[in-house]
C-alpha positions as CSV (number, residue, x, y, z in Angstrom):
1,X,42.7,-3.9,-12.5
2,X,38.8,-5.3,-12.2
3,X,36.7,-3.5,-9.9
4,X,33.0,-3.6,-8.8
5,X,30.7,-1.1,-8.6
6,X,30.4,-1.5,-4.9
7,X,34.0,-0.8,-4.9
8,X,33.7,2.3,-6.9
9,X,31.1,3.9,-4.7
10,X,33.6,2.9,-1.3
11,X,36.1,5.4,-3.1
12,X,33.7,7.9,-4.1
13,X,31.1,8.1,-1.4
14,X,28.4,5.4,-0.2
15,X,26.0,8.0,1.0
16,X,27.4,11.6,0.9
17,X,26.2,14.6,-0.6
18,X,25.4,13.1,-4.2
19,X,23.2,10.2,-2.6
20,X,21.5,12.5,-0.3
21,X,20.4,14.6,-3.3
22,X,19.4,11.8,-4.9
23,X,17.2,10.2,-2.2
24,X,15.6,13.6,-1.5
25,X,14.6,13.9,-5.4
26,X,13.4,10.4,-5.8
27,X,12.0,10.2,-2.5
28,X,9.5,12.9,-3.6
29,X,8.1,10.2,-6.6
30,X,6.9,8.0,-3.4
31,X,5.1,10.7,-1.8
32,X,3.6,11.4,-5.1
33,X,2.3,7.8,-5.7
34,X,0.2,8.1,-2.3
35,X,-3.0,9.4,-3.8
36,X,-2.8,6.9,-6.8
37,X,-2.6,4.2,-4.5
38,X,-5.1,5.0,-1.6
39,X,-6.8,8.0,-3.1
40,X,-10.2,6.2,-3.3
41,X,-10.5,7.3,0.3
42,X,-11.4,10.6,-0.9
43,X,-12.2,10.6,-4.5
44,X,-14.4,7.6,-3.8
45,X,-16.1,8.7,-1.0
46,X,-19.4,7.7,-0.1
47,X,-21.9,10.3,1.6
48,X,-25.2,9.5,3.1
49,X,-28.0,9.8,0.6
50,X,-31.0,9.0,-0.5
51,X,-33.3,9.1,-3.8
52,X,-34.5,12.5,-4.9
53,X,-38.5,12.6,-5.2
54,X,-40.1,15.4,-7.2
55,X,-42.4,17.7,-5.2
56,X,-40.5,16.4,-1.9
57,X,-38.4,20.0,-1.7
58,X,-41.2,22.1,-2.3
59,X,-43.8,20.0,0.1
60,X,-40.9,20.8,2.6
61,X,-40.6,24.5,1.8
62,X,-44.1,24.7,2.3
63,X,-44.7,23.1,5.7
64,X,-41.5,24.3,7.1
65,X,-39.9,21.3,7.9
66,X,-36.6,20.3,9.3
67,X,-34.1,18.1,7.6
68,X,-35.1,15.4,10.0
69,X,-38.8,16.1,9.5
70,X,-38.3,15.6,6.1
71,X,-36.7,12.6,6.8
72,X,-38.8,11.2,8.6
73,X,-42.2,12.4,6.6
74,X,-40.7,11.3,3.1
75,X,-37.9,8.6,3.3
76,X,-38.7,4.7,3.9
77,X,-37.3,3.5,7.2
78,X,-34.3,0.9,7.2
79,X,-35.4,-2.6,6.0
80,X,-36.4,-5.6,8.0
81,X,-32.9,-6.1,8.8
82,X,-31.9,-3.1,9.8
83,X,-29.8,-2.3,6.8
84,X,-29.9,0.8,5.3
85,X,-30.2,-0.3,1.5
86,X,-34.0,0.3,1.4
87,X,-33.8,3.6,3.0
88,X,-30.6,4.7,0.2
89,X,-32.0,2.8,-2.6
90,X,-35.9,2.9,-2.4
91,X,-38.4,5.5,-2.4
92,X,-42.1,6.0,-1.8
93,X,-44.5,5.7,-4.9
94,X,-46.0,8.9,-4.3
95,X,-46.9,11.8,-6.2
96,X,-45.7,14.6,-3.7
97,X,-47.3,17.7,-5.7
98,X,-50.9,16.7,-4.6
99,X,-52.5,19.3,-2.7
100,X,-54.0,17.2,-0.4
101,X,-51.1,16.0,1.5
102,X,-51.0,17.8,4.7
103,X,-48.2,19.2,6.4
104,X,-48.8,17.1,9.8
105,X,-48.2,13.4,8.2
106,X,-48.5,13.9,5.0
107,X,-48.8,10.0,4.2
108,X,-51.4,9.6,6.5
109,X,-53.8,11.4,4.2
110,X,-53.5,8.8,1.7
111,X,-55.8,6.5,3.5
112,X,-53.3,3.6,3.5
113,X,-50.7,2.5,6.0
114,X,-47.3,3.3,5.5
115,X,-45.8,-0.2,5.7
116,X,-47.8,-0.9,2.5
117,X,-47.2,1.8,0.4
118,X,-45.4,0.8,-2.8
119,X,-41.6,1.2,-3.0
120,X,-39.6,2.0,-6.4
121,X,-36.3,2.7,-7.4
122,X,-34.6,6.0,-7.5
123,X,-35.6,7.2,-11.3
124,X,-34.6,11.0,-10.2
125,X,-31.5,10.6,-9.1
126,X,-30.4,10.7,-5.3
127,X,-29.6,13.8,-3.1
128,X,-26.2,13.3,-1.1
129,X,-25.4,14.8,2.4
130,X,-21.8,16.3,2.0
131,X,-20.8,20.1,1.2
132,X,-18.1,18.5,-1.6
133,X,-18.2,16.1,-4.4
134,X,-16.4,12.6,-5.2
135,X,-16.8,10.2,-8.2
136,X,-20.1,8.4,-6.1
137,X,-21.8,11.6,-5.8
138,X,-20.8,13.2,-9.6
139,X,-21.8,9.8,-11.4
140,X,-24.1,8.3,-9.2
141,X,-22.1,5.2,-8.4
142,X,-24.5,4.1,-5.3
143,X,-27.2,1.1,-4.9
144,X,-27.4,-0.7,-8.1
145,X,-24.3,1.0,-9.4
146,X,-22.0,0.6,-6.8
147,X,-19.7,-2.2,-8.0
148,X,-18.7,0.5,-10.6
149,X,-16.8,2.1,-7.5
150,X,-15.3,-1.5,-6.7
151,X,-14.4,-1.3,-10.4
152,X,-12.8,2.3,-10.6
153,X,-10.3,0.6,-7.6
154,X,-9.3,-2.6,-9.3
155,X,-8.7,-1.0,-12.7
156,X,-5.6,1.1,-11.2
157,X,-4.7,-2.5,-9.5
158,X,-4.6,-4.4,-13.0
159,X,-2.5,-1.7,-14.2
160,X,-0.1,-1.7,-11.5
161,X,0.1,-5.7,-12.0
162,X,0.4,-5.5,-15.9
163,X,3.2,-2.0,-15.6
164,X,5.3,-3.7,-13.0
165,X,5.9,-6.9,-15.0
166,X,5.9,-4.9,-18.5
167,X,7.9,-1.7,-17.6
168,X,10.4,-3.5,-15.4
169,X,11.4,-5.4,-18.3
170,X,11.5,-2.1,-20.8
171,X,13.5,-0.6,-17.9
172,X,16.1,-3.4,-18.0
173,X,15.9,-3.0,-21.5
174,X,16.6,0.8,-22.3
175,X,17.7,2.4,-19.2
176,X,16.1,3.5,-15.9
177,X,16.4,7.1,-16.5
178,X,14.3,7.0,-19.7
179,X,12.1,4.4,-18.5
180,X,11.5,7.0,-15.4
181,X,11.1,10.1,-17.4
182,X,9.0,8.7,-19.8
183,X,6.0,6.8,-17.1
184,X,6.4,10.5,-15.1
185,X,4.8,12.1,-18.5
186,X,2.0,9.8,-19.2
187,X,1.3,9.3,-15.3
188,X,0.8,13.3,-15.3
189,X,-1.1,13.4,-18.4
190,X,-3.6,10.8,-17.8
191,X,-4.1,12.2,-14.1
192,X,-5.1,15.3,-15.7
193,X,-7.2,13.9,-18.3
194,X,-8.9,11.8,-15.3
195,X,-9.5,15.2,-13.7
196,X,-11.6,16.5,-16.5
197,X,-13.2,13.3,-17.9
198,X,-16.8,14.1,-18.7
199,X,-18.0,10.7,-18.5
200,X,-17.4,7.4,-15.8
201,X,-15.7,5.4,-19.0
202,X,-13.0,8.1,-20.0
203,X,-12.3,8.6,-16.2
204,X,-12.0,4.6,-15.5
205,X,-9.3,4.3,-18.7
206,X,-7.6,7.0,-17.6
207,X,-7.3,5.6,-13.9
208,X,-6.2,2.4,-15.9
209,X,-3.3,4.1,-17.7
210,X,-2.2,5.7,-14.4
211,X,-1.9,2.1,-12.8
212,X,0.1,0.7,-15.7
213,X,2.8,3.8,-15.3
214,X,2.6,4.9,-11.6
215,X,3.7,2.1,-9.9
216,X,6.6,1.3,-12.2
217,X,8.1,4.7,-11.9
218,X,7.6,4.2,-8.0
219,X,9.7,0.9,-8.8
220,X,11.9,2.6,-10.7
221,X,13.0,5.0,-8.5
222,X,13.1,2.3,-5.6
223,X,15.8,0.7,-7.8
224,X,17.6,4.1,-8.7
225,X,18.5,5.3,-5.2
226,X,19.8,1.9,-4.1
227,X,22.0,1.4,-7.3
228,X,23.4,4.9,-6.2
229,X,24.3,4.1,-2.5
230,X,27.1,1.7,-1.2
231,X,26.0,-1.6,0.0
232,X,25.9,-0.9,3.8
233,X,22.9,1.7,3.5
234,X,20.4,-0.3,0.9
235,X,18.6,-1.7,3.5
236,X,18.2,1.5,5.4
237,X,17.7,3.7,2.0
238,X,14.9,1.1,1.2
239,X,13.0,1.4,4.2
240,X,13.3,5.3,4.1
241,X,12.1,5.7,0.6
242,X,8.9,3.3,1.7
243,X,8.4,6.0,4.7
244,X,8.3,8.7,2.2
245,X,5.0,7.3,1.0
246,X,3.9,8.3,4.3
247,X,4.5,11.6,4.4
248,X,2.4,11.7,1.3
249,X,-0.5,10.0,3.3
250,X,-0.3,13.1,5.7
251,X,0.0,15.5,3.0
252,X,-3.3,13.9,1.7
253,X,-5.2,14.2,4.4
254,X,-4.7,18.0,4.3
255,X,-5.0,18.4,0.5
256,X,-8.1,16.4,0.6
257,X,-9.7,18.1,3.4
258,X,-9.2,21.4,1.9
259,X,-10.5,20.7,-1.4
260,X,-13.4,18.6,-0.6
261,X,-14.4,18.4,-4.5
262,X,-12.8,15.8,-5.9
263,X,-12.1,17.3,-9.6
264,X,-9.7,19.9,-7.9
265,X,-8.1,17.3,-5.5
266,X,-7.4,15.2,-8.4
267,X,-5.6,18.3,-10.4
268,X,-3.9,19.4,-7.3
269,X,-2.4,16.3,-6.8
270,X,-1.2,15.4,-10.0
271,X,0.1,18.6,-11.4
272,X,3.0,18.4,-9.4
273,X,4.1,15.2,-11.3
274,X,4.7,17.5,-14.2
275,X,8.1,19.0,-12.1
276,X,9.3,15.4,-11.9
277,X,10.3,16.1,-15.7
278,X,12.9,18.1,-14.5
279,X,15.0,15.3,-13.4
280,X,16.2,14.7,-16.7
281,X,18.8,17.5,-15.7
282,X,18.8,16.7,-11.9
283,X,19.3,12.4,-11.8
284,X,22.2,10.3,-14.3
285,X,21.7,6.9,-15.4
286,X,22.5,4.1,-13.2
287,X,26.0,3.2,-13.7
288,X,25.2,-0.4,-12.8
289,X,22.7,-0.8,-16.1
290,X,25.2,1.1,-18.1
291,X,28.0,-1.6,-17.2
292,X,25.4,-4.6,-17.8
293,X,25.3,-2.7,-21.4
294,X,28.9,-2.7,-21.6
295,X,28.7,1.1,-21.5
296,X,31.7,1.0,-19.1
297,X,32.9,4.6,-20.1
298,X,29.8,6.6,-19.4
299,X,29.4,4.7,-16.1
300,X,33.2,5.5,-15.4
301,X,32.0,9.5,-16.2
302,X,29.2,9.1,-14.2
303,X,31.3,7.7,-11.3
304,X,33.6,10.6,-11.4
305,X,30.7,13.1,-11.3
306,X,29.4,11.4,-7.7
307,X,33.1,11.3,-6.6
308,X,33.4,15.1,-7.3
309,X,29.9,15.9,-5.5
310,X,30.8,14.0,-2.8
311,X,34.1,16.1,-2.3
312,X,36.5,12.7,-3.3
313,X,38.7,11.1,-6.1
314,X,38.6,7.9,-7.4
315,X,42.2,6.3,-7.8
316,X,43.8,5.6,-11.2
317,X,43.6,1.8,-10.5
318,X,39.8,2.0,-11.1
319,X,40.3,1.2,-14.7
320,X,38.0,-1.6,-15.8
321,X,34.6,-2.0,-13.8
322,X,32.5,-5.1,-13.7
323,X,29.3,-6.4,-11.9
324,X,29.3,-9.1,-9.4
325,X,26.9,-10.9,-10.8
326,X,29.8,-11.5,-13.6
327,X,32.1,-13.5,-11.3
328,X,29.2,-16.4,-11.0
329,X,28.2,-19.1,-13.4
330,X,25.2,-17.9,-15.7
331,X,22.1,-19.9,-15.1
332,X,18.8,-18.9,-17.0
333,X,16.3,-18.5,-14.4
334,X,12.8,-20.3,-14.9
335,X,9.3,-20.1,-13.5
336,X,9.7,-23.7,-12.2
337,X,12.9,-23.3,-10.3
338,X,10.5,-21.2,-8.0
339,X,8.7,-24.7,-7.1
340,X,10.9,-27.6,-8.2
341,X,12.3,-28.0,-4.9
342,X,10.7,-28.4,-1.7
343,X,12.2,-25.6,1.0
344,X,12.1,-22.8,-2.0
345,X,8.6,-24.2,-3.1
346,X,7.3,-23.2,0.5
347,X,9.2,-20.4,0.6
348,X,7.5,-19.0,-2.5
349,X,3.8,-20.1,-1.6
350,X,4.1,-18.2,1.5
351,X,5.9,-15.1,0.4
352,X,3.1,-15.4,-2.1
353,X,0.4,-15.1,0.8
354,X,2.1,-12.6,2.9
355,X,2.3,-10.4,-0.2
356,X,-1.1,-10.7,-0.9
357,X,-1.8,-10.4,2.7
358,X,-0.2,-6.8,2.8
359,X,-2.1,-6.0,0.4
360,X,-5.4,-6.5,1.3
361,X,-5.4,-5.4,4.8
362,X,-3.1,-1.9,4.3
363,X,-5.5,-1.0,1.6
364,X,-8.8,-2.5,2.8
365,X,-8.0,-0.5,6.4
366,X,-7.7,2.4,4.5
367,X,-10.8,1.9,2.7
368,X,-13.0,0.4,5.6
369,X,-12.3,3.7,7.6
370,X,-13.4,5.6,4.6
371,X,-16.5,3.9,5.1
372,X,-16.7,3.6,9.2
373,X,-15.1,6.9,10.2
374,X,-16.9,9.6,11.8
375,X,-14.0,12.2,11.1
376,X,-12.4,10.6,7.8
377,X,-9.5,12.9,7.7
378,X,-8.6,13.0,11.1
379,X,-8.6,9.2,11.3
380,X,-6.8,9.1,8.2
381,X,-4.4,11.6,9.3
382,X,-3.8,9.5,13.0
383,X,-3.3,6.1,10.9
384,X,-1.0,7.3,8.7
385,X,1.2,9.1,11.8
386,X,1.7,5.3,13.1
387,X,3.7,4.5,9.8
388,X,6.5,6.4,11.1
389,X,7.2,4.3,14.3
390,X,6.5,1.1,12.2
391,X,9.6,2.1,10.1
392,X,11.9,2.8,12.7
393,X,10.5,-0.5,14.5
394,X,11.6,-2.4,11.4
395,X,15.3,-0.6,11.4
396,X,15.7,-1.4,15.0
397,X,14.4,-5.2,15.1
398,X,15.2,-6.9,11.9
399,X,19.4,-6.5,12.7
400,X,19.0,-7.2,16.3
401,X,16.2,-9.7,16.6
402,X,15.9,-11.2,13.1
403,X,13.4,-10.7,10.5
404,X,10.9,-13.9,11.4
405,X,9.7,-12.7,14.7
406,X,9.0,-9.3,13.9
407,X,7.3,-10.3,10.9
408,X,5.1,-13.0,12.3
409,X,4.1,-10.5,15.3
410,X,3.6,-7.9,13.2
411,X,1.1,-9.7,11.0
412,X,-0.4,-11.2,13.9
413,X,-0.8,-7.8,15.9
414,X,-2.6,-6.5,12.6
415,X,-5.0,-9.5,12.4
416,X,-5.9,-9.0,16.3
417,X,-6.5,-5.6,16.1
418,X,-9.0,-6.3,13.2
419,X,-10.7,-8.6,15.1
420,X,-10.7,-6.3,18.1
421,X,-12.2,-3.4,16.3
422,X,-15.2,-5.8,15.2
423,X,-16.4,-5.6,18.6
424,X,-15.8,-2.1,20.0
425,X,-18.8,-0.3,21.3
426,X,-19.7,3.0,18.7
427,X,-19.3,4.8,22.0
428,X,-15.7,4.0,22.6
429,X,-14.3,5.7,19.6
430,X,-11.1,6.8,21.2
431,X,-10.7,3.1,22.0
432,X,-11.5,2.1,18.4
433,X,-8.8,4.6,16.8
434,X,-6.3,3.5,19.1
435,X,-6.6,-0.4,18.0
436,X,-7.0,0.6,14.3
437,X,-3.9,2.7,14.6
438,X,-2.1,-0.8,16.0
439,X,-3.4,-2.7,13.1
440,X,-2.2,-0.2,10.7
441,X,1.2,-0.1,12.4
442,X,1.4,-4.0,12.4
443,X,0.6,-3.9,8.7
444,X,3.0,-1.4,7.6
445,X,5.9,-3.2,9.2
446,X,4.6,-6.7,7.5
447,X,4.6,-4.9,4.3
448,X,8.3,-3.3,5.1
449,X,9.5,-6.5,6.0
450,X,8.4,-8.5,3.4
451,X,10.1,-6.5,0.6
452,X,13.2,-7.0,2.5
453,X,12.8,-10.7,3.1
454,X,11.9,-11.7,-0.4
455,X,14.9,-11.3,-2.0
456,X,17.1,-13.1,1.1
457,X,15.3,-16.4,0.7
458,X,16.0,-17.0,-3.3
459,X,19.6,-17.9,-4.8
460,X,20.9,-15.2,-6.7
461,X,20.0,-16.4,-10.6
462,X,16.3,-16.7,-9.6
463,X,16.4,-13.5,-7.0
464,X,14.9,-11.1,-9.0
465,X,12.0,-13.3,-11.1
466,X,11.3,-14.9,-7.1
467,X,10.6,-11.0,-6.2
468,X,8.5,-10.2,-9.0
469,X,6.5,-13.3,-9.1
470,X,5.5,-13.0,-5.3
471,X,4.9,-9.5,-5.3
472,X,2.4,-9.6,-8.0
473,X,0.0,-11.5,-5.8
474,X,0.0,-7.7,-3.9
475,X,-1.6,-6.3,-7.0
476,X,-3.7,-9.2,-6.9
477,X,-4.9,-8.4,-3.5
478,X,-5.2,-4.8,-4.5
479,X,-7.9,-6.1,-7.3
480,X,-10.1,-8.3,-4.8
481,X,-9.9,-5.6,-2.0
482,X,-12.2,-3.0,-3.2
483,X,-14.8,-5.7,-4.0
484,X,-14.3,-7.5,-0.6
485,X,-14.8,-3.9,1.5
486,X,-17.7,-2.7,-0.2
487,X,-19.5,-5.6,-0.8
488,X,-19.2,-7.2,2.5
489,X,-20.1,-4.0,4.2
490,X,-23.6,-4.2,2.9
491,X,-24.0,-7.3,5.0
492,X,-22.2,-6.1,8.0
493,X,-20.2,-3.0,8.4
494,X,-17.6,-4.8,10.4
495,X,-17.6,-8.2,8.3
496,X,-14.5,-6.8,6.5
497,X,-12.5,-6.6,9.6
498,X,-13.3,-10.5,10.7
499,X,-11.8,-11.4,7.1
500,X,-8.8,-9.6,7.3
501,X,-8.5,-10.6,10.9
502,X,-8.6,-14.5,9.8
503,X,-5.9,-13.4,7.1
504,X,-3.7,-11.5,9.2
505,X,-3.5,-14.3,11.7
506,X,-3.1,-17.2,9.0
507,X,-0.3,-15.3,7.5
508,X,1.5,-14.7,11.2
509,X,1.5,-18.3,11.5
510,X,3.2,-19.1,8.3
511,X,5.9,-17.1,8.6
512,X,7.6,-18.8,11.6
513,X,7.9,-21.7,9.1
514,X,10.1,-19.4,7.3
515,X,13.9,-19.7,7.7
516,X,15.6,-16.8,9.7
517,X,17.6,-14.9,7.5
518,X,19.6,-12.6,9.9
519,X,23.2,-12.4,9.7
520,X,23.0,-15.2,6.8
521,X,24.9,-14.5,3.4
522,X,22.5,-14.3,0.1
523,X,22.1,-17.5,-1.1
524,X,23.9,-18.6,-4.6
525,X,22.5,-22.0,-5.2
526,X,19.7,-23.7,-4.9
527,X,21.5,-26.3,-2.9
528,X,22.3,-23.1,-0.3
529,X,18.5,-22.0,-0.3
530,X,17.5,-25.5,0.7
531,X,19.8,-26.0,3.6
532,X,18.9,-22.5,5.0
533,X,15.9,-24.1,6.8
534,X,18.3,-26.4,8.7
535,X,18.6,-23.2,11.2
536,X,15.3,-21.9,10.6
537,X,14.2,-22.6,14.4
538,X,17.3,-21.4,16.0
539,X,17.1,-18.4,18.4
540,X,18.0,-15.4,17.2
541,X,21.6,-14.4,18.2
542,X,22.3,-10.9,19.6
543,X,24.9,-8.5,18.0
544,X,28.6,-8.8,18.6
545,X,28.3,-5.6,21.3
546,X,26.1,-7.8,23.7
547,X,27.1,-10.7,25.8
548,X,26.0,-14.0,24.6
549,X,24.1,-16.7,26.7
550,X,25.7,-19.6,27.4
551,X,24.8,-22.7,24.9
552,X,22.4,-25.0,26.3
553,X,23.2,-28.5,28.4
554,X,21.7,-31.8,27.1
555,X,19.4,-32.1,30.2
556,X,17.8,-28.3,29.4
557,X,15.3,-28.5,26.8
558,X,15.5,-26.3,23.8
559,X,12.1,-24.5,24.4
560,X,13.3,-23.6,27.9
561,X,16.6,-22.3,26.4
562,X,15.2,-20.1,24.1
563,X,13.1,-18.5,26.9
564,X,15.8,-17.8,28.6
565,X,18.1,-16.5,25.8
566,X,15.2,-14.3,24.8
567,X,14.6,-13.0,28.4
568,X,18.3,-12.3,28.9
569,X,18.8,-11.0,25.3
570,X,16.1,-8.3,26.0
571,X,17.3,-7.3,29.3
572,X,20.7,-6.6,27.9
573,X,18.9,-4.6,25.1
574,X,17.2,-2.3,27.6
575,X,20.5,-1.9,29.9
576,X,22.3,-0.9,27.0
């Protein structure tokens, strides 16, 4: 008798003790990935700063100035347009060691107008108003060198892009477990080396290496847990695996608050990765991968181990295992298949843009919060909390309403929140926090839904290729985002939010052009994928536990019918 992997899991347990144990262990990888993905908020924090001028500290001490008086007397004011760069990156060309300088107004004793005093660059470094340290304060990544902070974050996204492609192939070739342990070791070692790097160049190199392996290990963990559980649990497990990333956000905020020095912070978030090497004895190889490599006997031993852990037994009829894909015709996927036919080409372009949008808005909102927030730790914590209801809303809506409308709405909410945040007065900080949290929740939902829908729109033989190609735009967005955020804020602090608003609103509109995949079987051929668009604009059907509304008559417009359908269906949800 020939049995599929899912058949074996039905007998051995789809989500019992073994799967729950694997989910807990592998979710820790998702938690540990957080500091690498968004740790720039704390590692690269840029505090208020000004040029260091020799003699100013001595003069201030002699005159008994307060910090505000020292700034007023010795630091240039904002530039003509109100920009702070003149105050942060220029200094008066004055010898502050002169004994003729008065304490009341030292520059007045120079017999010249303050506005006519020559300004020069910060030749002697900067003074930073912060109790801790970051890579910005240690390596002076400000003013003319501010682009080096952008490069620091972009380098890890370059690593994500290269690593997720190349290591994904290695995992398919040599096994999930071996690749997972190797990437964990390299990630941990490079993270420690980054924490002790003596120069910016070495720090950048180790940051790039972390990017090459860290996202790959996160993806391998995701693949492993979805391959260990039964078919009916994969979607829920996948969403909660991503929710574990949110737990990492909350923990990161607390650790960063307790350790305001970047080297100690980097050490603390990196060292736990060495504990993951113990997974060699805890996590078995994926039985699906073993079967694909014709190692059926070893896969059968793992299934017996799973059944034993779950308190079940496998029937003797399970003699031979095969993959579900073996029943179909073997086709060789090609990149051209993603753009060859009109509907799949449209799906590819829209999915690529939405992956790009999700990355830019998600990372961009976090980075912008680090620049604009009054209390970066609290605001980071609050905005991370909203990711939990975002995950639950995805679970509650995608199988009831469908994928398309919640996905479009989440993008539109994120874009509208960015637009509104740019015009909220500074004295309404509570309102700004609420709107920012709505935007963060919206883009989190969009991020999680695009992960699900991407695989549902492609036929089987190009499904993996389609997911890899489209999701690669996520890393391209991550490369661009630091330059977008940090450069545009020099023009206007809220300008990045305006860009995010446009990008998010366009993404929401494009999603409505995709077909609904709720309740549909995964397409197996190009023809089936092309025909999915026929029902793209049909209203979402309620579940079988809810009374379906009557079909429309010819005299009733489709638009009016959609409105009635959604209204009755929504009320039935509330009643039930």
